[in-house]
C-alpha positions as CSV (number, residue, x, y, z in Angstrom):
1,X,21.8,1.0,14.2
2,X,20.6,-0.9,11.2
3,X,19.4,-3.9,13.4
4,X,19.0,-2.1,16.7
5,X,16.3,-3.1,19.2
6,X,13.4,-0.6,19.6
7,X,14.0,2.1,22.2
8,X,17.8,2.4,21.7
9,X,17.8,5.2,19.2
10,X,15.5,8.1,18.7
11,X,12.7,7.3,16.2
12,X,12.7,9.1,12.9
13,X,9.1,10.3,13.4
14,X,6.5,11.5,10.9
15,X,7.3,14.7,9.0
16,X,10.8,15.0,10.5
17,X,13.5,16.4,8.2
18,X,14.9,13.0,7.6
19,X,11.5,11.6,6.7
20,X,10.8,14.4,4.3
21,X,14.1,14.1,2.5
22,X,13.7,10.3,2.1
23,X,10.1,10.8,1.0
24,X,11.2,13.2,-1.7
25,X,13.9,10.8,-2.9
26,X,11.3,7.9,-3.0
27,X,8.8,10.0,-5.0
28,X,11.5,11.1,-7.5
29,X,12.7,7.5,-8.0
30,X,9.1,6.3,-8.4
31,X,8.5,8.9,-11.0
32,X,11.7,8.0,-12.9
33,X,11.0,4.2,-12.9
34,X,7.3,4.6,-13.7
35,X,8.3,6.7,-16.7
36,X,10.7,4.0,-17.9
37,X,8.1,1.2,-17.8
38,X,5.2,3.3,-19.1
39,X,5.1,1.4,-22.5
40,X,6.5,-2.0,-21.7
41,X,4.7,-5.2,-22.6
42,X,2.5,-7.1,-20.2
43,X,5.0,-10.0,-20.2
44,X,7.8,-7.7,-19.1
45,X,5.6,-6.1,-16.4
46,X,4.7,-9.6,-15.2
47,X,8.4,-10.4,-14.9
48,X,8.9,-7.3,-12.8
49,X,6.0,-8.3,-10.6
50,X,7.5,-11.7,-10.1
51,X,10.9,-10.2,-9.1
52,X,9.2,-7.8,-6.7
53,X,7.3,-10.7,-5.2
54,X,10.5,-12.6,-4.5
55,X,12.3,-9.5,-3.1
56,X,9.5,-8.6,-0.7
57,X,9.0,-12.2,0.5
58,X,12.7,-12.3,1.3
59,X,12.6,-8.9,3.1
60,X,9.4,-9.8,5.0
61,X,11.1,-13.0,6.2
62,X,13.9,-10.8,7.5
63,X,11.4,-8.7,9.3
64,X,9.8,-11.8,10.9
65,X,13.3,-13.1,12.0
66,X,14.0,-9.7,13.5
67,X,10.8,-9.9,15.5
68,X,11.6,-13.3,16.9
69,X,15.3,-12.4,17.7
70,X,14.0,-9.4,19.7
71,X,11.4,-11.6,21.5
72,X,8.5,-9.8,19.7
73,X,6.6,-13.1,19.3
74,X,3.0,-11.8,19.6
75,X,1.1,-12.3,16.4
76,X,0.6,-8.6,15.8
77,X,4.4,-8.1,15.5
78,X,5.2,-10.6,12.8
79,X,2.1,-12.0,11.0
80,X,1.7,-10.0,7.7
81,X,-2.0,-9.4,8.0
82,X,-2.4,-5.6,7.6
83,X,-3.9,-3.6,4.7
84,X,-0.5,-2.9,3.0
85,X,0.6,-6.5,3.7
86,X,-1.9,-7.6,1.1
87,X,0.6,-6.4,-1.5
88,X,2.8,-9.4,-0.7
89,X,0.0,-11.8,-1.5
90,X,-1.1,-9.7,-4.5
91,X,2.3,-9.7,-6.2
92,X,2.6,-13.5,-5.7
93,X,-0.9,-14.1,-7.2
94,X,-0.5,-11.5,-10.0
95,X,3.0,-12.8,-10.9
96,X,2.5,-16.5,-10.6
97,X,-1.3,-17.3,-10.6
98,X,-3.7,-17.3,-13.5
99,X,-7.4,-16.6,-14.1
100,X,-9.7,-15.2,-11.4
101,X,-7.1,-15.1,-8.6
102,X,-4.7,-13.2,-10.8
103,X,-7.4,-10.7,-11.7
104,X,-8.3,-10.1,-8.0
105,X,-4.6,-9.4,-7.3
106,X,-4.2,-7.2,-10.3
107,X,-7.2,-5.2,-9.1
108,X,-5.6,-4.5,-5.7
109,X,-2.2,-3.6,-7.2
110,X,-3.5,-1.3,-9.8
111,X,-6.1,0.6,-7.8
112,X,-6.4,1.1,-4.0
113,X,-2.9,-0.4,-3.4
114,X,-1.4,2.8,-4.9
115,X,-3.3,4.9,-2.4
116,X,-2.4,2.7,0.5
117,X,1.3,2.8,-0.5
118,X,1.3,6.6,-1.0
119,X,-0.5,7.3,2.3
120,X,2.1,5.3,4.2
121,X,5.0,7.1,2.5
122,X,3.4,10.4,3.6
123,X,2.4,9.2,7.1
124,X,4.5,6.2,8.1
125,X,2.7,5.5,11.3
126,X,4.4,2.2,12.2
127,X,8.2,1.7,11.8
128,X,9.3,5.3,11.6
129,X,7.6,6.1,14.9
130,X,9.6,3.3,16.6
131,X,13.0,3.2,14.8
132,X,15.4,5.6,13.1
133,X,15.3,6.0,9.4
134,X,18.4,4.0,8.7
135,X,17.1,0.9,10.5
136,X,16.2,-2.3,8.6
137,X,12.5,-2.0,9.3
138,X,12.3,1.7,8.4
139,X,14.2,1.2,5.1
140,X,12.2,-1.8,4.3
141,X,8.9,0.0,4.9
142,X,9.8,2.9,2.7
143,X,11.0,0.6,-0.1
144,X,8.0,-1.7,0.3
145,X,5.5,1.1,0.0
146,X,7.4,2.8,-2.8
147,X,7.1,-0.5,-4.7
148,X,3.4,-0.5,-4.1
149,X,3.0,2.9,-5.8
150,X,5.5,2.1,-8.6
151,X,3.9,-1.2,-9.6
152,X,0.4,0.0,-9.3
153,X,1.1,3.0,-11.5
154,X,2.8,0.6,-14.0
155,X,-0.4,-1.5,-14.1
156,X,-2.5,1.6,-14.7
157,X,-0.3,3.1,-17.4
158,X,0.1,-0.1,-19.3
159,X,-3.6,-1.0,-19.3
160,X,-3.2,-4.1,-17.1
161,X,-6.1,-2.7,-15.1
162,X,-8.9,-0.4,-16.1
163,X,-10.8,1.4,-13.4
164,X,-14.5,0.3,-13.8
165,X,-17.3,-1.4,-11.9
166,X,-15.9,-4.9,-12.5
167,X,-12.5,-3.9,-11.2
168,X,-14.0,-2.2,-8.2
169,X,-15.9,-5.4,-7.3
170,X,-12.8,-7.5,-7.6
171,X,-10.8,-5.1,-5.5
172,X,-13.5,-5.2,-2.8
173,X,-13.6,-9.0,-2.8
174,X,-9.8,-9.2,-2.4
175,X,-9.8,-6.7,0.5
176,X,-12.9,-8.2,2.1
177,X,-11.3,-11.6,2.3
178,X,-8.3,-10.5,4.2
179,X,-10.4,-8.2,6.4
180,X,-12.6,-11.1,7.3
181,X,-9.6,-13.2,8.2
182,X,-8.3,-10.3,10.3
183,X,-11.6,-9.9,12.1
184,X,-11.7,-13.6,13.0
185,X,-8.2,-13.4,14.5
186,X,-9.0,-10.2,16.3
187,X,-12.1,-11.6,17.9
188,X,-10.7,-15.0,18.8
189,X,-7.1,-14.1,19.7
190,X,-7.4,-10.4,20.7
191,X,-5.0,-9.2,18.0
192,X,-5.2,-6.0,16.0
193,X,-4.8,-7.0,12.4
194,X,-5.7,-4.5,9.8
195,X,-6.0,-2.1,12.7
196,X,-9.6,-3.1,12.8
197,X,-9.8,-3.3,16.6
198,X,-7.9,-0.1,17.5
199,X,-6.1,2.6,15.5
200,X,-2.6,2.1,16.9
201,X,-0.5,5.1,15.7
202,X,-2.9,6.3,12.9
203,X,-2.6,10.2,13.3
204,X,-6.4,10.8,13.6
205,X,-7.2,11.6,17.2
206,X,-11.0,10.8,17.0
207,X,-10.3,7.2,16.1
208,X,-9.0,6.1,19.5
209,X,-12.1,7.1,21.5
210,X,-14.3,5.8,18.8
211,X,-12.7,2.4,18.9
212,X,-13.3,2.3,22.7
213,X,-16.8,3.6,22.8
214,X,-18.2,2.1,19.6
215,X,-15.9,-0.8,18.7
216,X,-18.2,-2.3,16.1
217,X,-18.8,1.0,14.4
218,X,-15.0,1.7,14.4
219,X,-14.3,-1.7,12.8
220,X,-17.0,-1.1,10.1
221,X,-15.6,2.4,9.4
222,X,-12.1,1.1,9.0
223,X,-13.3,-1.7,6.8
224,X,-15.2,0.7,4.5
225,X,-12.3,3.2,4.4
226,X,-9.8,0.5,3.4
227,X,-12.0,-1.1,0.8
228,X,-14.4,1.4,-0.8
229,X,-12.5,4.5,0.4
230,X,-9.1,3.7,-1.2
231,X,-10.7,2.7,-4.5
232,X,-12.8,5.8,-4.6
233,X,-9.8,8.0,-4.1
234,X,-7.8,6.5,-7.0
235,X,-10.9,6.5,-9.2
236,X,-11.4,10.3,-8.6
237,X,-7.7,11.1,-9.1
238,X,-7.6,9.2,-12.4
239,X,-10.8,10.8,-13.7
240,X,-9.5,14.2,-12.8
241,X,-6.2,13.6,-14.7
242,X,-8.1,12.2,-17.7
243,X,-10.4,15.3,-17.7
244,X,-7.4,17.6,-17.6
245,X,-5.7,15.7,-20.5
246,X,-8.9,15.9,-22.6
247,X,-9.2,19.6,-22.0
248,X,-5.7,20.2,-23.1
249,X,-6.2,18.0,-26.2
250,X,-9.3,20.1,-27.1
251,X,-7.4,23.3,-26.7
252,X,-4.6,22.0,-28.9
253,X,-7.1,20.8,-31.5
254,X,-8.7,24.2,-31.5
255,X,-5.4,26.0,-32.0
256,X,-4.5,23.7,-34.8
257,X,-7.9,24.2,-36.5
258,X,-7.5,27.9,-36.3
259,X,-4.5,27.7,-38.6
């Protein structure tokens, strides 16, 4: 089962009992490990980033080998050029590069990358719709996206990134570069990288007819959702959390002053 070809076993599916159980386990483990790294040094977090980069490059290579062994040689099947695939390049640049390239990668990991990882864990529209949960690609997908959330939250909590206008610009530059590469491939080679040509298994029914009737508008919508949309979501969440914390601190200060 672990390396079975597609179609042999029933897919796990989205929101199945198995998916929900594994999702809860992933979220609990993310919470535990994020708590453990909440106050570590930037040097130690960089070491963790380097280790994660090595691990996911190794596992991604395994995914590519699996595709070729099963004669899935079309570019869509094995080239890592999707929104979440940027995490591979981001960990390499963040862990091993310096200067501007590192700051671009940090921006992706510590902001929109968290949202992308979390959204996949909740709605795994690729591997879990094709394979059972305990398949190599399904296990890898859940681990991969859990690492996206874990590392991104680590960057936020430890101050590696601070959500502001400068970070937003860096994030959009990073995402825009890979999106532009994807569009070039999609136009010239008829691929569907970043799902910028059609929605594949994204569980939003209106996207499929939109991609057929208004392909340019669909591509633009997906591009804006993946770049500005993901950053906006994490920015709103962080601001809400900070406001809640500030209100609690004011209440505590008021209670202390009353004594």
